N, C-alpha and C positions, 0 to 999 in steps of 0.2 A: 818098304821103309816108312817108319812113322816119325813124326817130329818129337815124340816123347820116348823116354826110356821104357824098356820092357823088362819083365822078369822071366827070362827063358828057362831058369832052373832055380831051385831053392837057394837062397842066400846069394843070388846073382842078379845084377842089373846090367843092361846092355843098351847103349845109345848109338845110333847110326846117323851120320850126317854127311851129305855131299858138300865138300868145302871148295871154295875157289882157290885155284893155284895148283901147281904141279906137285907130284908126290914128294919130290926133293925139297920143295919149299915148305910143305906141311911137316915133313920129317924134321927140318931145321927148327921149326917152332915147338917141336916136342922135346928136342934134345939139347938145344943151345940155351944156356941159362938166361942170357940177355934177351932172347926172343921169347922164351917160355914165361918169363916174369911179366910180360905184357898182357898175358891172358890167364895165367894160372899161378905159378910159383917159380921163383928163381932157384939158384943153388946148383952145386956141382953134381955131375953124373958121370961115373966112369963108363966109357963106351965098350963094355964087355959083359958077358954073363958072369955073375958073381961080383961085379963092380958095385961100389957104393953109390947110393942116391941120397942126396940131402935136399929136400924141398924146403925153401924158405918163403913163407907166405907174407906178402906185403900187398894186401888188396888195394891199398892206396895207389898202387901202380896201375890198377885196372879201372878204378872208379873214383869219382869225387863224392859219391854218396856216403854219408856217415854209416859206420857199422851199427846195425841194430843191437839193442840191448842183449838179445838172445845169443849173439855171437861175440860180444865184447871180451869175454874171458876165455875164448877158445883159441887164441893165438892167431886170429884172422889177420892181424898186423904184427908181425914179429915172431910168429910161431914157426917151428921147424918140425919136419917129419923125416925120419930116416928109414931107409930100406935098402934092398939089394936088387940089382938087375937080374931078372930070371930069363929074359929073352932079348936078344939083340940081333936083329936081322935088317940092317939098313938097306933101303928106306922103307921096308915093308912091315916090320913088326918090332914092337918094344913092349916089354912087360917088366914090372917091378913089384916088390912087396910093399905093402902100405901098413906100416906098424903104428897103429893108433890105439890108445887106451888099453894096451896090453894084448890086443888081438892083432894077428897078422892076416890081412886080406891081400889080394893081388889085383893089380890094374893092368890090363892089356890094351894096347893101341894097335890096330891092324889097319894098314893103308893099302888101297888099291887105286891105281891110276884109272881115271874115267875121262879120257880126252884131256881137256884143259883143266879138269877138276879132279879132286881126290875124294874117294869114299873113305871116311873114318868110321871104324867100328871100335867103340870103346866098351870093354867088358870089365866090370868090377866084381870079383868072385870072393867067396868065403866071408861074406859079411855076417857079423855075429847075431844080428836081430833085425826085425822089421824097421824099427826106428832108425837104425843106421842105414838101411837100404833106402828109406825115404830121404834121409839127409844127404847121402852121397848122390842120389839121383838128382835132387834139386841143385846141389852144388855143381856136379858135372854138367848138367844142362846149361846152367848160367855160364860156366867157364867155357864150354864149347861155343855158346853164343858169342862170348868175348873173342875167342879164337877166330871165328868166322868174320867178325867185324875187323879185327886186326889184319887178317889176310886180305880183306877188301880195301885196306888202307884207311879205315875209319876208326874213330875212337869208340871203344865199347861204351854202351850206355846202360844205365839202370841196373847194375849188377845185383845189388842187395835186394832191390824190389823184385827183380826176376827170381832170385833164390827163394824169397818168401812166397811168390806166386806158384813156383814149381813145387815147393815143399807142400803147399796146400793141395795141389793137384795129385801128387804122388801119395800123400796121406789119405786121400779119398779113394784112390784107385787100386793101390796095392792090397792084395788079400791079406787077412790077418795071419795066415800061415805061410807068408812069403819066405820067411827064414826058417832054418831048421835043418 
C-alpha cells in the first residue's frame, strides 16, 4: 500500500488507505449524507443498486481555506453531481456512476476490516483523459485525508492546499498515456 494513488489500468486511479474505526463506522461516513458532507459531499443516496445519488458539494463544510481561483467556477461550493448506485453491499462495497462534463465514470469504495481499523480501496474508472485522472487523484487524496481526520475526531486541515500539492505530484508522476 502506498500513500499516493496509482494507475493500475488505463483511465483508472486507485487509492488505498488504512482508516481508523470499524468497517461499520467507515461505511456510515460513505453513505449517510450528514456524515459524508464532513469530508466529501452531502446529498441523498438511495440504498440499492439502481438508486439515485446526488452529491452536493459544500467544501466550506470541510475547510476554512478559501477556494483557489482555479476551482471557483467548478461548483466547489454549491455544485451538484448526479449518478446511480451500481454496487451496494453494506458494509463492504459501494459504487456509483460519476456523471461530470458529459462523461460517465465510476467510483468504487471497497472496505475490509483490519482489527480496529478499516482498509479503504477507492477506485475511479473510465476517466476520459489524463487531466481528469490527475484532478480526481488530487481531489480524492485530499478528501480521504479529510475522512481520516474526521474519523479521528479532528477537524480536517488544509484541504485546498493539499489538493494543489497532490495535483502537482500526480501531474509529474502519471504517464502521458495514462488514459485511453
